[in-house]
Each structure stands twice: as structure tokens, then as C-alpha cells.
PASEBA-1860 file (N, C-alpha, C; in nm, 3 decimals):
! residues 217
1> XXXXXXXX> 3.667/10.189/8.329/3.740/10.287/8.372/3.828/10.268/8.486 ~ 3.723/10.232/8.599/3.775/10.223/8.743/3.876/10.114/8.731 ~ 3.828/10.008/8.663/3.897/9.874/8.668/4.047/9.889/8.610 ~ 4.052/9.981/8.504/4.168/10.008/8.424/4.265/10.106/8.495 ~ 4.219/10.180/8.582/4.273/10.284/8.683/4.362/10.203/8.774 ~ 4.268/10.102/8.837/4.331/9.994/8.965/4.423/9.939/8.904 ~ 4.410/9.861/8.787/4.508/9.777/8.725/4.648/9.859/8.694 ~ 4.644/9.988/8.665/4.752/10.063/8.624/4.816/10.116/8.763
9> XXXXXXXX> 4.740/10.126/8.870/4.785/10.170/8.987/4.877/10.029/9.062 ~ 4.817/9.931/9.024/4.879/9.800/9.071/5.006/9.790/8.993 ~ 5.021/9.779/8.874/5.142/9.796/8.808/5.238/9.871/8.833 ~ 5.214/9.993/8.885/5.291/10.096/8.927/5.363/10.044/9.043 ~ 5.273/10.009/9.150/5.319/9.988/9.269/5.413/9.844/9.262 ~ 5.360/9.747/9.188/5.451/9.624/9.174/5.586/9.681/9.097 ~ 5.590/9.772/9.013/5.722/9.793/8.948/5.811/9.860/9.067 ~ 5.745/9.968/9.130/5.839/10.031/9.253/5.880/9.946/9.347
17> XXXXXXXX> 5.789/9.831/9.392/5.840/9.732/9.493/5.962/9.659/9.413 ~ 5.936/9.638/9.301/6.057/9.567/9.216/6.169/9.631/9.240 ~ 6.179/9.757/9.197/6.297/9.838/9.215/6.365/9.849/9.332 ~ 6.276/9.872/9.423/6.324/9.880/9.579/6.402/9.760/9.613 ~ 6.322/9.640/9.586/6.392/9.532/9.618/6.524/9.493/9.536 ~ 6.517/9.545/9.428/6.664/9.547/9.336/6.758/9.613/9.425 ~ 6.716/9.755/9.443/6.827/9.824/9.536/6.885/9.764/9.673 ~ 6.775/9.698/9.719/6.809/9.662/9.859/6.915/9.546/9.846
25> XXXXXXXX> 6.911/9.458/9.732/6.960/9.339/9.700/7.116/9.384/9.659 ~ 7.135/9.478/9.630/7.284/9.532/9.592/7.375/9.504/9.684 ~ 7.494/9.471/9.656/7.597/9.463/9.750/7.645/9.600/9.795 ~ 7.641/9.630/9.932/7.680/9.763/10.009/7.800/9.742/10.056 ~ 7.916/9.855/10.015/8.047/9.851/10.080/8.108/9.988/10.060 ~ 8.150/10.017/10.177/8.214/10.155/10.184/8.105/10.264/10.234 ~ 8.143/10.380/10.262/8.046/10.490/10.294/7.954/10.542/10.196 ~ 7.833/10.579/10.214/7.713/10.587/10.142/7.738/10.730/10.080
33> XXXXXXXX> 7.671/10.759/9.954/7.666/10.868/9.901/7.610/10.978/10.004 ~ 7.682/11.092/10.014/7.629/11.191/10.101/7.718/11.180/10.223 ~ 7.779/11.090/10.256/7.858/11.082/10.373/7.999/11.137/10.367 ~ 8.050/11.185/10.466/8.182/11.241/10.449/8.310/11.122/10.461 ~ 8.404/11.165/10.383/8.496/11.062/10.367/8.556/11.026/10.512 ~ 8.566/10.879/10.556/8.638/10.866/10.686/8.806/10.890/10.712 ~ 8.825/10.871/10.800/8.973/10.905/10.839/9.058/10.869/10.737 ~ 9.174/10.950/10.709/9.274/10.911/10.621/9.336/10.776/10.657
41> XXXXXXXX> 9.433/10.745/10.566/9.495/10.613/10.609/9.612/10.592/10.509 ~ 9.704/10.502/10.550/9.833/10.502/10.467/9.843/10.364/10.406 ~ 9.881/10.368/10.287/9.911/10.256/10.210/10.056/10.254/10.131 ~ 10.090/10.146/10.106/10.241/10.141/10.025/10.208/10.190/9.878 ~ 10.270/10.320/9.849/10.259/10.337/9.703/10.342/10.275/9.612 ~ 10.289/10.219/9.518/10.376/10.129/9.414/10.410/10.246/9.309 ~ 10.364/10.333/9.247/10.432/10.455/9.154/10.378/10.586/9.209 ~ 10.415/10.671/9.116/10.375/10.833/9.182/10.474/10.900/9.285
49> XXXXXXXX> 10.465/11.019/9.311/10.552/11.073/9.388/10.610/11.011/9.522 ~ 10.522/10.928/9.574/10.565/10.872/9.702/10.590/10.724/9.674 ~ 10.627/10.672/9.526/10.670/10.551/9.523/10.769/10.484/9.598 ~ 10.718/10.357/9.651/10.819/10.256/9.748/10.792/10.305/9.900 ~ 10.687/10.382/9.931/10.698/10.416/10.067/10.545/10.441/10.088 ~ 10.499/10.421/10.227/10.377/10.442/10.266/10.328/10.598/10.270 ~ 10.218/10.603/10.217/10.160/10.742/10.190/9.999/10.736/10.186 ~ 9.941/10.873/10.223/9.805/10.902/10.245/9.765/10.937/10.086
57> XXXXXXXX> 9.690/10.855/10.027/9.626/10.904/9.921/9.491/11.004/9.942 ~ 9.433/10.973/10.047/9.332/11.073/10.081/9.393/11.212/10.096 ~ 9.515/11.220/10.171/9.583/11.354/10.217/9.623/11.406/10.074 ~ 9.690/11.335/9.988/9.736/11.391/9.853/9.628/11.431/9.781 ~ 9.500/11.384/9.759/9.407/11.406/9.670/9.321/11.538/9.741 ~ 9.336/11.543/9.871/9.269/11.673/9.954/9.121/11.692/9.902 ~ 9.090/11.819/9.878/8.972/11.838/9.820/8.915/11.821/9.700 ~ 9.014/11.798/9.608/8.968/11.755/9.484/8.891/11.652/9.449
65> XXXXXXXX> 8.813/11.659/9.323/8.721/11.542/9.280/8.796/11.424/9.262 ~ 8.784/11.307/9.328/8.879/11.196/9.297/8.789/11.059/9.301 ~ 8.861/10.978/9.249/8.796/10.817/9.288/8.888/10.754/9.350 ~ 8.837/10.685/9.438/8.937/10.575/9.521/8.867/10.444/9.503 ~ 8.962/10.356/9.470/8.912/10.228/9.434/8.964/10.118/9.535 ~ 8.893/10.052/9.630/8.952/9.963/9.704/8.914/9.805/9.622 ~ 9.023/9.722/9.592/8.986/9.612/9.529/9.099/9.486/9.554 ~ 9.033/9.389/9.576/9.111/9.263/9.621/9.203/9.245/9.454
73> XXXXXXXX> 9.330/9.174/9.495/9.396/9.166/9.373/9.342/9.100/9.276 ~ 9.319/9.134/9.166/9.223/9.075/9.046/9.310/8.939/9.003 ~ 9.233/8.843/8.983/9.274/8.703/8.928/9.312/8.732/8.790 ~ 9.442/8.668/8.730/9.490/8.685/8.620/9.378/8.616/8.509 ~ 9.356/8.692/8.399/9.245/8.624/8.329/9.130/8.649/8.358 ~ 9.080/8.688/8.453/8.951/8.753/8.488/8.934/8.882/8.562 ~ 9.038/8.974/8.501/9.054/9.110/8.530/9.023/9.219/8.402 ~ 8.961/9.155/8.298/8.937/9.266/8.193/8.837/9.374/8.246
81> XXXXXXXX> 8.738/9.357/8.306/8.662/9.481/8.343/8.732/9.595/8.436 ~ 8.799/9.523/8.539/8.873/9.609/8.620/8.993/9.667/8.537 ~ 9.055/9.620/8.466/9.176/9.684/8.396/9.103/9.786/8.315 ~ 8.992/9.773/8.243/8.936/9.859/8.156/8.895/9.984/8.242 ~ 8.843/9.964/8.366/8.791/10.086/8.455/8.917/10.151/8.475 ~ 9.002/10.094/8.535/9.143/10.160/8.563/9.198/10.248/8.428 ~ 9.200/10.186/8.322/9.243/10.258/8.198/9.166/10.379/8.180 ~ 9.032/10.344/8.176/8.954/10.460/8.113/8.958/10.593/8.239
89> XXXXXXXX> 8.968/10.546/8.347/8.978/10.665/8.450/9.124/10.721/8.457 ~ 9.230/10.650/8.402/9.343/10.688/8.384/9.352/10.803/8.276 ~ 9.281/10.781/8.169/9.266/10.865/8.048/9.179/10.991/8.101 ~ 9.067/10.966/8.169/9.007/11.081/8.226/9.056/11.156/8.286 ~ 9.159/11.106/8.388/9.256/11.201/8.472/9.339/11.265/8.410 ~ 9.392/11.221/8.298/9.481/11.302/8.195/9.385/11.409/8.126 ~ 9.264/11.391/8.097/9.202/11.482/8.026/9.144/11.597/8.115 ~ 9.132/11.569/8.236/9.074/11.674/8.334/9.195/11.709/8.431
97> XXXXXXXX> 9.314/11.695/8.387/9.421/11.717/8.509/9.414/11.887/8.535 ~ 9.354/11.950/8.458/9.336/12.104/8.493/9.242/12.135/8.612 ~ 9.147/12.007/8.656/9.069/12.026/8.748/9.136/11.923/8.883 ~ 9.242/11.908/8.859/9.310/11.818/8.944/9.245/11.694/8.989 ~ 9.158/11.636/8.890/9.113/11.497/8.922/9.202/11.377/8.942 ~ 9.173/11.345/9.063/9.257/11.230/9.103/9.226/11.076/9.082 ~ 9.296/10.971/9.099/9.238/10.848/9.093/9.357/10.757/9.161 ~ 9.292/10.684/9.277/9.381/10.598/9.349/9.320/10.466/9.354
105> XXXXXXXX> 9.401/10.364/9.325/9.364/10.209/9.340/9.434/10.144/9.444 ~ 9.370/10.104/9.553/9.433/10.054/9.669/9.411/9.904/9.663 ~ 9.507/9.805/9.640/9.504/9.674/9.631/9.500/9.615/9.782 ~ 9.397/9.538/9.817/9.391/9.487/9.929/9.443/9.342/9.936 ~ 9.542/9.314/9.981/9.606/9.169/9.995/9.685/9.137/10.122 ~ 9.673/9.026/10.180/9.754/8.979/10.296/9.884/8.988/10.279 ~ 9.949/8.987/10.142/10.066/8.985/10.109/10.154/9.107/10.134 ~ 10.065/9.219/10.152/10.116/9.337/10.180/10.150/9.384/10.322
113> XXXXXXXX> 10.148/9.267/10.411/10.219/9.283/10.547/10.350/9.301/10.546 ~ 10.398/9.402/10.640/10.539/9.422/10.669/10.549/9.492/10.828 ~ 10.657/9.492/10.859/10.678/9.530/10.997/10.612/9.665/11.043 ~ 10.551/9.755/10.941/10.488/9.861/10.989/10.337/9.829/11.009 ~ 10.276/9.734/10.953/10.141/9.707/10.981/10.113/9.568/11.018 ~ 10.211/9.498/11.075/10.223/9.363/11.140/10.308/9.353/11.245 ~ 10.319/9.453/11.345/10.422/9.437/11.432/10.424/9.330/11.542 ~ 10.310/9.263/11.521/10.307/9.152/11.641/10.368/9.032/11.604
121> XXXXXXXX> 10.408/9.024/11.482/10.493/8.894/11.415/10.613/8.934/11.456 ~ 10.662/8.811/11.519/10.822/8.817/11.584/10.881/8.693/11.543 ~ 10.826/8.586/11.465/10.887/8.471/11.431/10.992/8.485/11.304 ~ 11.135/8.483/11.317/11.219/8.501/11.216/11.179/8.452/11.064 ~ 11.129/8.330/11.081/11.122/8.243/10.975/10.981/8.312/10.875 ~ 10.892/8.332/10.977/10.760/8.404/10.902/10.770/8.544/10.862 ~ 10.854/8.609/10.936/10.904/8.743/10.899/10.963/8.752/10.737 ~ 11.060/8.645/10.726/11.136/8.603/10.555/11.023/8.596/10.490
129> XXXXXXXX> 10.927/8.495/10.500/10.832/8.465/10.430/10.739/8.596/10.385 ~ 10.694/8.646/10.512/10.624/8.780/10.488/10.704/8.863/10.372 ~ 10.817/8.901/10.384/10.907/8.986/10.326/10.921/8.921/10.166 ~ 10.927/8.790/10.150/10.922/8.744/10.016/10.785/8.762/9.927 ~ 10.672/8.738/10.003/10.547/8.748/9.969/10.511/8.890/9.923 ~ 10.579/8.995/10.004/10.521/9.149/9.994/10.603/9.177/9.865 ~ 10.734/9.129/9.846/10.817/9.158/9.723/10.769/9.134/9.596 ~ 10.688/9.011/9.611/10.625/8.939/9.480/10.497/9.036/9.436
137> XXXXXXXX> 10.451/9.074/9.522/10.311/9.149/9.521/10.355/9.270/9.457 ~ 10.448/9.324/9.510/10.490/9.464/9.464/10.539/9.466/9.331 ~ 10.609/9.353/9.281/10.660/9.330/9.136/10.528/9.329/9.052 ~ 10.419/9.241/9.100/10.325/9.221/9.033/10.237/9.359/8.981 ~ 10.216/9.426/9.104/10.144/9.557/9.101/10.241/9.664/9.013 ~ 10.358/9.675/9.013/10.454/9.743/8.926/10.417/9.725/8.772 ~ 10.390/9.594/8.750/10.342/9.566/8.631/10.205/9.642/8.579 ~ 10.125/9.622/8.689/9.987/9.676/8.656/9.996/9.828/8.656
145> XXXXXXXX> 10.095/9.895/8.727/10.109/10.034/8.726/10.187/10.108/8.599 ~ 10.281/10.031/8.561/10.354/10.066/8.453/10.282/10.156/8.326 ~ 10.176/10.090/8.305/10.106/10.188/8.156/10.035/10.277/8.197 ~ 10.030/10.315/8.342/9.919/10.416/8.398/10.016/10.552/8.392 ~ 9.951/10.660/8.356/10.026/10.786/8.358/9.961/10.883/8.483 ~ 9.845/10.878/8.501/9.800/10.934/8.622/9.721/10.881/8.748 ~ 9.696/10.747/8.718/9.644/10.674/8.840/9.761/10.639/8.940 ~ 9.736/10.618/9.058/9.839/10.591/9.143/9.790/10.470/9.224
153> XXXXXXXX> 9.873/10.358/9.201/9.836/10.222/9.291/9.902/10.206/9.400 ~ 9.850/10.157/9.474/9.906/10.124/9.623/9.843/9.996/9.672 ~ 9.904/9.954/9.777/9.850/9.830/9.852/9.848/9.843/9.998 ~ 9.764/9.764/10.073/9.733/9.741/10.190/9.690/9.615/10.236 ~ 9.732/9.563/10.339/9.711/9.422/10.400/9.563/9.399/10.434 ~ 9.480/9.490/10.470/9.351/9.502/10.487/9.271/9.638/10.492 ~ 9.150/9.648/10.435/9.097/9.758/10.422/9.087/9.861/10.573 ~ 9.118/9.969/10.568/9.099/10.075/10.679/8.954/10.048/10.735
161> XXXXXXXX> 8.953/10.012/10.849/8.839/9.990/10.931/8.717/10.088/10.897 ~ 8.756/10.211/10.904/8.663/10.342/10.922/8.583/10.321/10.782 ~ 8.635/10.277/10.669/8.581/10.280/10.550/8.456/10.176/10.538 ~ 8.456/10.078/10.641/8.350/9.969/10.620/8.346/9.898/10.488 ~ 8.462/9.877/10.438/8.446/9.794/10.325/8.422/9.641/10.342 ~ 8.313/9.589/10.256/8.259/9.474/10.267/8.358/9.363/10.240 ~ 8.374/9.264/10.322/8.448/9.155/10.280/8.412/9.071/10.164 ~ 8.307/9.081/10.133/8.232/9.016/10.017/8.253/9.081/9.866
169> XXXXXXXX> 8.285/9.195/9.887/8.310/9.304/9.766/8.464/9.262/9.723 ~ 8.482/9.239/9.591/8.601/9.236/9.530/8.637/9.378/9.502 ~ 8.526/9.462/9.446/8.575/9.625/9.425/8.481/9.686/9.481 ~ 8.521/9.799/9.543/8.448/9.911/9.585/8.507/10.034/9.525 ~ 8.402/10.111/9.463/8.450/10.223/9.398/8.387/10.351/9.458 ~ 8.455/10.450/9.502/8.430/10.562/9.584/8.433/10.690/9.475 ~ 8.360/10.785/9.468/8.370/10.888/9.403/8.347/11.031/9.489 ~ 8.427/11.113/9.501/8.407/11.208/9.606/8.478/11.333/9.566
177> XXXXXXXX> 8.396/11.446/9.632/8.457/11.587/9.613/8.450/11.647/9.734 ~ 8.552/11.735/9.771/8.541/11.811/9.915/8.534/11.718/10.022 ~ 8.592/11.584/10.031/8.579/11.504/10.112/8.436/11.434/10.140 ~ 8.348/11.450/10.032/8.216/11.419/10.064/8.169/11.315/9.930 ~ 8.134/11.203/9.974/8.098/11.071/9.898/7.978/11.119/9.804 ~ 8.008/11.125/9.653/7.899/11.152/9.562/7.824/11.037/9.519 ~ 7.926/10.941/9.499/7.868/10.803/9.420/7.944/10.706/9.479 ~ 7.882/10.566/9.485/7.948/10.441/9.553/7.913/10.336/9.460
185> XXXXXXXX> 8.004/10.248/9.423/7.970/10.129/9.333/8.036/10.001/9.400 ~ 7.982/9.905/9.438/8.032/9.762/9.490/8.011/9.658/9.411 ~ 8.120/9.577/9.381/8.087/9.464/9.334/8.147/9.337/9.380 ~ 8.047/9.227/9.385/8.101/9.105/9.428/8.188/9.022/9.337 ~ 8.260/8.931/9.365/8.350/8.848/9.267/8.320/8.811/9.138 ~ 8.390/8.887/9.033/8.340/8.846/8.887/8.208/8.918/8.843 ~ 8.134/9.010/8.931/8.027/9.078/8.887/8.040/9.196/8.813 ~ 8.139/9.273/8.815/8.148/9.377/8.754/8.187/9.369/8.599
193> XXXXXXXX> 8.095/9.423/8.507/8.081/9.399/8.379/8.127/9.537/8.306 ~ 8.137/9.495/8.176/8.185/9.623/8.097/8.096/9.733/8.091 ~ 7.966/9.703/8.091/7.841/9.801/8.110/7.853/9.861/8.238 ~ 7.913/9.833/8.352/7.928/9.881/8.465/8.057/9.987/8.455 ~ 8.158/9.933/8.393/8.261/10.042/8.363/8.232/10.162/8.294 ~ 8.137/10.113/8.203/8.091/10.246/8.119/8.018/10.345/8.199 ~ 7.930/10.283/8.298/7.831/10.371/8.359/7.908/10.453/8.465 ~ 8.018/10.400/8.519/8.091/10.455/8.614/8.171/10.568/8.553
201> XXXXXXXX> 8.243/10.557/8.446/8.317/10.650/8.370/8.229/10.751/8.331 ~ 8.110/10.728/8.268/7.997/10.824/8.220/7.963/10.901/8.335 ~ 7.941/10.879/8.442/7.907/10.927/8.559/8.003/11.046/8.604 ~ 8.141/11.002/8.618/8.253/11.047/8.674/8.257/11.185/8.540 ~ 8.270/11.153/8.426/8.306/11.240/8.324/8.182/11.360/8.336 ~ 8.073/11.315/8.349/7.924/11.411/8.352/7.965/11.503/8.473 ~ 8.035/11.461/8.591/8.065/11.540/8.703/8.169/11.632/8.691 ~ 8.245/11.603/8.609/8.348/11.699/8.562/8.352/11.763/8.432
209> XXXXXXXX> 8.249/11.862/8.413/8.236/11.944/8.283/8.359/11.996/8.252 ~ 8.381/12.008/8.094/8.481/12.070/8.068/8.491/12.204/8.081 ~ 8.600/12.264/8.123/8.640/12.399/8.125/8.726/12.448/8.060 ~ 8.722/12.549/7.994/8.829/12.621/7.903/8.948/12.647/7.977 ~ 9.077/12.583/7.935/9.189/12.615/7.989/9.232/12.769/7.971 ~ 9.313/12.822/8.083/9.361/12.962/8.041/9.480/12.941/8.012 ~ 9.485/13.008/7.871/9.620/13.020/7.795/9.669/13.142/7.812 ~ 9.799/13.115/7.854/9.912/13.211/7.870/9.990/13.236/7.745
217> X> 10.020/13.372/7.707/10.089/13.405/7.605/10.267/13.419/7.640
END
């Protein structure tokens, strides 16, 4: 009996150690759950009310429950999981619009540089090249944003420093309410799978319980 108990305890300790090691091995990016959202930042909005100009998504979403995604521009043909995540969150935002649930996708790309975020560049030739790259990026992102009804797509040349986005992360997903992070998911290149998408959407939907809409006669 004693031996059986010792073996059981050993198995439990081993399993716990394995789970801790797994957790420690996960990619970390962005503020942790329980932390307050860092300082606001501006990014070029591709769609939405501020279409075509720099605007702060954090300021727009305010205290409402929100998902903010920081992502490197996905490579064509390798963006199925990312596209599905954005689509499902877009559908969720439409369903929970009475709760002011908001979603923003901030694409991080050096092609987003312009005179407002790269003021040190003075070479006319490089400025022209910069403008061409930015225009092409905006056109690509417009195509991504076109089918979306609720999600706001924006771009920025590099992540805001206060958000501590890991350069090894292709996608960082922050779920927060009242400026406090409740969940954080981070994925290395090609790491995010459909099962991860389902888990994220399930978690978000569970945190946004359905409430009866007030009907007016």
C-alpha cells in the first residue's frame, strides 16, 4: 500500500513538473493576464471611422471588452488560421455588438513607415521608395479588411515599446476589459493552428455571456 501511494505521488509530481515545463516553454509576448493595458498608441487605420488616418484603437475601444491582435503581415498561403481567427472574431463582434465588444488587428510591417513615424529619413529617393511600399501595403490590407464588418484593421512599422511584443511572435492576441488584460495568447511563425483559433474564440465568447437586448416599441 505504501509503495502504491509513493508511486501515485511520484506520478502526480512528475505530471505537475511536466505541465510547469510546458507552460514555461510557451512563447511569451505582450502584457500578462492581470496587468493593465500599456500606454495608448496610434496606427494607420485601413477601415472604420478613422479610415486613412492614424488613430488610437485603445482610445476608441475605451473600457469595453476588446481583443487587440498584433501580427506580422501573414504570408499568402500560410494565413489560413489567422484569417479564420479574424473572421470568427468579426462574427462574434457582430453578435455581441450590444455589449460594445470590439476587435482590432494591428499589422506590424516596416512598409508602414511614413513621415509621421520615420522623421529621421531625409533622403528623397528613400522617401519615394518608402511611399511606394506603404501604398502597396495599404492596398494589400484593404483587401484583407474588405469582407470584415466589425474588425478594424490598422498598420504600424513596429510594435509600441510599452506593449513588450516579442519579436519572435508572429501573432499576439490580447483580450481585455476595462483596460485590464484577462487573456494573452502568443504564437511563433506558423505555430497557430485551427484548434488554437477555436480555443481563443470559445474563451472570448464565454466571457461575453448573452444578455437580452432591450426591445423598444
